[in-house]
Residue, then its C-alpha position, 0 to 999 in steps of 0.5 A: m788427289d791422293v785418294a784418286v791416285v790410290r784408287a786408280r792404282t787399285e781399281p779399274l776406274d774409267a776416268v780420273i779427274l785431277e784438279v790443279g792446286l796452284g798454277g800448273r807447271l810445278d803443281a803435283v798433278n803435273a807429274f801425271d801425263c793427262d789425256c786432256a787438260l782443261l784450263t777454265s780461266i786465268a785470274i790474278d791470284h797466288v802472285d808470290y808464286l805465279g807472278g803478278t800478270r795474266e801473262s805470267i800466270g797463264a804460262e804457269k797454268a799452260g804447264i799442264f798441256r801435253r804434246g799431241k793431247p787436247a788442251i781446252v781453254g775456257d777463258p774467253d780472252p786467254p793470254s798469249s802465253v797460253i797460246d804460245h805454249a800450246h803451239a810450242i809443244g804441239a798441244e791440240l789447242r781448242l779455244l772458246g769462241r774459236d773451236f767450241g762455244f755456246r749460244r743462248q736460246e729461249q729457256q735453253w741453250m746450244f753447244w757448238g763444237e767439232g762434233g756439231r751442235r747440241a741444242g735444247l740443253a737446260y741451263p746448268a743447275l749451278r747459278g751464274e752467267r759463268q756456268l754456260v762457259n764452264a759447261s761448254a768447256a766441259i762438253a768440249a773436253l768430253e768431245a775430245l775424249r769421246a773415242r776413249l770415253p764415250v758419254g751419251m747426250q742424256d748423261i750430259r743433260n743429267g749432269l747439267a741438271l743435277v750438278q751441285l758444288p758446295g760453296r760456289f754461289q750456293v744459295l740456301p733455302g730459307r729466309p733471310v737468303v744465305v749465299l755462300d761463295v768462296a770467291h777470293n780474288p778480284q775476278a771471282a769477286a766480280v762474277l759474284a757481284e754480277n750474280l748478286r745483282e741478278m738475284g733482284f732487290f734486297p733491302e739490306t745485304f750483309a757480308v760475312f767476310g774474311m780473307l788470307q793476307d796474301k790476297d788482293i783484299a782491296g780488289v775483292c772489296r772494290a768489286l763487291t762494295a756496290q752490292i753490300s750494305t754492311w760488312l762483318a769482317a772476321d779474323l781467320s785464325v789460320p797462319r796466313g789469315a788476315r786480321g785487324e789492321i790488314l782487313s781494315g786497310g783492304l776494306a778501306g783500299g776497296g772504297v768501303a766506308a768505315g761506318k759500314v764495317f764491324h769487326f769479329d774475332t771469327p767468321r762464326e761470330a760474324y755470321a751469328s751477328a748477321r743473322n741477328r741483324a738481318n730481317e727475313n727479306d734481307r740477304i747474307i753473303a759469306f765469302g772471301s776464302f775457303h776457310t771463311v765459308a767452311e766455318i760457316m757451313r759447319e755452323i749451319e750444319a750444327e744449327r740444323a742438327e739441333 
């Protein structure tokens, strides 16, 4: 955010996109009056700060809405707190399934919204069922801003085809297949599990797994246990990193049998073990935290540089 703000002050930018770090109502980006707010989903996370229910978390996230400005909600089942806050402040609420949405077509998909239908769209380059929801919300935001920020349909098509997002169900080339995903709450883990199922059959799936101790470790493990053969649990050395007994307790609480779990001091060591254990037809998935994925990405980059 700091870089974007500095550039916005010194350069004639057409648009500045600010990502909320945590919640919304008290996040630093809320100091800015946005022209359009986009709320993608409401999941149980950061409960120490945002509350332990979707209603309380939704109320915090809806804090980025502004009176008279578009408020795009891509969650298919938003809590009432989001809708109530939008109405209370007079935001221009636009809901997935009511004001905009999508329909799958053979080999393609169609967006519909207040500007009409846009058919024959290629599926987003990002993998996963969730990406049609995300793409629809993004197009709805562009439609809401079209008077001030016109974006051509060909530019949208190019964006869908070329988009890249490292660490978000990122499938690396080569064998064994390596998947990197920063999923760190049960909702994201459920999406990850669905994406793994859609990849087809692999004899073995090795999970390189490390999380922060204030996350719902058991909930994440429970969502993924059916997709993973062997868990390579790694301590995270950051202050909030889960280690030893905390990780073991979360794995056990998530229904993971102790015989399937091996512990390591770092994600790098866990990843090296996964590479040694996996055959070329197997799969390795690294997930649980940005810290876990970042360390493994650095290791992969170092291997490629050699």
